[in-house]
N, C-alpha and C positions, 0 to 999 in steps of 0.2 A: 627461860622462855626460848622456844624454838621457832624458827621461821621468820626471824627479823629481816626486814627488807634491806637491800643494799641501797646506797644513795646518800646524797648530802643531807637530806632531811633527817635520816636516822643518825648520822654522824653528829649533826647539830644537837639533836635531842640528848644523845648519850653524853656529849661534851657539856651541855648545860646542866644536866643532873650531877655530873662530876663536880662542876663549879660549886654547886649547892651542897656538896659534901658526900654525895652518894658514892658507893664503890661498885663499879660494874666491871665484870670480867667477860670479855668477848672472845668467842671461838667460832669463827665462820659466821653462820646465821643464828648461833645460840648466844644468849646473853644471860649471865647470872648476876643478880643484884644481891650482894652479900651484906651491905649495910645501907641504911636509909639516908636521906638528906639530913643535914645538921640544922635543925630548926632553931636552935638556941645559940648558934654561933654568932659572934659579933663581927665588926668590921664592915667591909663593903665588897661587892663583887659585880662583875659585868658579864653578861651573856650575849654573844653575838649570834643571832639566829639565821644570819645570811638571808636567804630567800624563803625560809621555812615558816609559813604562816601558822601552821598547826603548832609547831615547836614554840614559837613566840607566844602564842595565846595560852597554851597549856602551862608553860613555864612561868608566865606572868602570874597565874593563879597559884602555882606551887611556891614561887618566891614570896608571895604575899603571906604565907604561913611562917616566914622566917623573921628572926629578930633583926638580922643584918639588912642593910639597904642593898638592893640588887637593881642594877640598870639592865633592862632588856632592850636591845637594839637590833638592827639588821641592815640589810642592803637598802639602797635608796628606794627601790620599788616597794619593798616591804614597809618602809616608813610612810609610804603614801596610803597604805591599806587601813581601813577603819578598825579601830579597837575600842571605841568609846563605850559601847554597851557592856563589854567585859569590865572595863575600868570602873564604870558606875556601879555594877553589881558588887565588885570587891570593896568599893567605898561604903556601900550600904551594909556590908558585913563588918565594917570597922577598920579595914586595912588602910594603910597610907599609900596613896597613889598620886604621883605628880609627874607631869610631862610639860615640856615647853610648848608643844602644840597639842591642845586638848584632844584626846581620843586617838592619838597616833604615837608611834614609836619615835625616838626612844622614850621609855617610861621608867621611873624609879619607883620601886615598890618595897614595902616592908610590912611587918605584922601590924604595927601601930596599935590600935585598940581592937583588933580582931578578936571577937569572942570565941572561946572554945567550949562554952557551956551555954545551953539554951538554943533551941532551934531557930535559925534565921528565917524570917518570912520575907520572901523576895518576889518580885514581879518583873518580867522581861517580855519584850516583843518577840513574837514567834517568827517574824519575817526577816530576822537577821541571821548571821552565820551560826549554825549549830555548834561550831567550835567554842563559842562563848559559853553556851549552856553546858557542853561537855566539860569544859575547864572547871566551872563552878561545881558541877556534879562530883568530879573526882576528888576535890579537896573537902567536900561537904562532911564526910564521916569524921574527919579529924578536926572539924571546926564547930562541933556541936550539933550538926545536922542542918538540913535545909528543907523548907517547903517552898518550891518555886513554881509560880503560876505563869504559864506562857499565854499571852493574849494575842488575838488576831490570827491571821492565817499563818500556818506553820510550814516552813520550808525545811527540807532535809530531816523530816521527823524520824526516819528510820535510823539515822545516825545517833539520835538520842536513845532509841531502843538498843542499839548496838553498844553504846557506852554503858548503859545499865546492865547489859548482859556481861560485859567484861568485868565490871565492878563486882557483880555477884560472884564471879569466879574467884575473886580475892576476898570474899567474906562480907561484903557490904550488903546492907538491907536497903533495897531500892524498889520503890513502887512508882509506876507511871500510869496515870489515870486520865481518861478522856471524859468530857461532858460537853454540854452545849456551849459553855463559856470558854472552852479551850482545853488545855492539857496541864495537869499538875504533876510535878516530879517531887516525890517525897523521899528523903534520904535520912535514915536514922544515924545518930552518933555512934561511933565505934572505931575499932582499929582494923586495919587490913591484916590479912594473914598471907604468909608466903604460899606459893603454889607452883605447880609446873604447868605452864600455859603454852599452848600451840597456836600460833598465828595462822589464820587461813591464808591460802594462796590468794594473791591480789587480783580482783576482777578488773580494776582500772587498768593495770598493766596488761592483763590478758586481752583487753579490748583491741589492742593494736594488731597482734597476729590474727585475731578473729576478723577484724576489719580487712586486713590484707587478703585473706581468703575470700571474703565477700566481694572484693574488687576483682580478683583474678580467677576465682574458681579453684577447685581442688579441696584438700582437707588438711587440717592442722589439729594437733592434740596439745593442750596445755596441761601438763601433769599436776596432780594434787588439787586442782580446782574443783569446787563443789557447787552444784546448782542450788543446794539448800543452805548456802552460806547466809549469815546474817547481814552481809554487806549489801547495801541497797543496789549496787551496780550489778548484782546477779540478775536483775530484771532485764539486763541487756540481752539475755537469751530471747525474750519476746520480741525485741526489736530486730534481731538477726532473723528470726523466723518470719516476721512480717515482711522483711525485705527480700526473702527468697532463699534463705540458708536453712540447712538442716543442722540440728543440735542434738548431740547424744552424750549423755553422762554415763560413765562406768567406773569401775574400781580404779582405773588409771588416772582419770581426770575428766575433762570435758573436750569433746571433739566437735568442730564446726566444719561443715562442708558446703560447697555450692557447685551445682552443675553449670559450667561456664557457657553452655548453649542457651541458658535461660537468663534473661536480663534481671539485673538488680532493680527492685521496685522502690519508689519513694514511699515515705511513711509519715503519718501525723501522730506525734507522741508527746506526752507530758514528761519532760525530763527533770522535773523538780527534785525527784528522789535519787537521781543519778547524774547530777549536773556536771560532774567531772568528765563525763563522756560526751558532752555536747560537741567538742571539736571532732571527736572520732565519728560520731553519727553525721555531723555536717559534711565531712569529707566523703562518707559513704553516699550521702544524699546528692552531692555534687556529681557523682559517677552513676547515679541511678536514673531510671526512666521516670519522668513525671516530676512532681513537686514533693519536697520534704518540708514538713512544718515541725519545728522544735519549740515547745511551749513551756511556760512555767519557770523560766530561768532568768528573769530580769535581774536577780540579785548577783549573777556571776560577773557583772561588770567590775566588781571589786575583788577579783581573784589576782593571781600573779600578773595578769594583764586584764584589759577590758575584754573578757572572753566572748563578748558579742561583737562589739565594734571592731576590735583588732582582728578577730577571726574573719569577719566579713570582709575587711579590707584586703587581707592576704588572699582569700578565696577569689575576690574580684580581680586581683592582680593575675591570678591564674586563669582568668576568663570565665569564672562562674558567675551566674546571675543570682545575687543574694539581696534579700531585703531584711533590714534590721527592724524588728518590731519592739514594742515596749517590753514584752516578756519573752522574747526569743528571736528566732530566725526563720525565714522562709527561703529555701534553696531550690532553684530550678535546675534540674539535671541537664547537662548538655556538653558541648565540646570544651576541652581544656586547651590551654596554651602554655608554652614554656615560660618560666619566671623564676626570679630569685625571691624567696619568701623570708620574712623576718619574724621570729617567734615572740618578740616583745618580752624577752626574759621569762618566757612561759614554757616549761618543759612539755606540757600537754599540747600546745600549739605546734611545737617542733616535731613531736612524734607523730601527730595526726597529719599535718601538712605534708610530711615526707611520704605518706602513703599515696599521694597523688602521682608520685613517680612510677607507680605500677600501671597507670593509665596514660601517662604523658611523659615523653622524654624531656630532659632539660629542666626539671624541677630541682632547684638548688636551695637548701636550707642554710641560711646564714646563722651564725652564733649557734652552731650545732651542739656545742658542749653543754648547753643549758640542760640537756637531758640528764646530766649527772645528779640533778636534784632528786630524782626518784629511780632512775634506771641507768646507771653509768655504762653498762654494757649493751645498751639498746642497739647501737649501730652494728655491733658485732653479732648480736643475737638475731637481728633482722636481716643480716647480710646473707644468711644461708638460704638464698633463693627467693626471699620474700620482697626485699627492696633492691632496686637498681642502684648500685653505688660505684 
């Protein structure tokens, strides 16, 4: 695999897979998996996911295929995040899942009576984290297959489509169907096959230099980025254009520019398919003319932080007029003031709130090292004329 992201999340994932018996050789951003997890090994194991929610959820499902008992744990803030829907789905498949606080980490998982023959018939709510669904999808071929019906409104639907696409690259047979009753994910039993996989450049990370140019004017190129990426965050292109930026994709990557003589404009946008970018767009809205309304993201209160309440609090500290709604935020652009902001253990809050320093002197980010979760070199990368440091 080429293009692996740097950061604590990747380190925790690689370490967790190694605990489960996989052999991984890492060379820069390339990772070679030369042997799989040891599903029939005995004994016990512990995986500490730190702050990595995706790692904890995916590895909970992977560990449920193993004979040994594995404890999945993490930092205090991760232990507060909800995991119940995933645990219930694994129990429905026959796995043994036990936790002191139901639906939270730490959790102890093992194969138990997990069936590896016969398709599992499952049902799950669509308005919970797509990571729960992706976790079940990825183990499904090795567990006899799954027919999973998602009921109610579906959040982050494109992440499910992206998971299906990656699985197909490794030989899995996956169908995702839509009807009036919801969405059904059908996965046939079978083995994965090895392949050479290239990971797309990350749109979530690219949002920060793009937002910086939106705030200051000028132009920036993010190499290797593609507007036709399967990542839902690629829709950020439309937000940038609505707010007054120009976007151009070419063989080198994606370029964003803005004429600094023209004001940034507020926007009204459904962020449900790119919810990780809510802090980025909120900061842009704070520096834009008019009102910015971000909708469809009530579910992000249970991310690394309360990404609505905590974000609104820190923006208010900086002088921004913000209203917290049931499903999002309303931000009124206006004057800023100097402030010390706290990211609440959330890398995306830290990286986004720092952008306010492009419009206002005296913005200080406390606990700045939290960015190591996804982009350890963020401060160095953005120090090249984009951020005041």
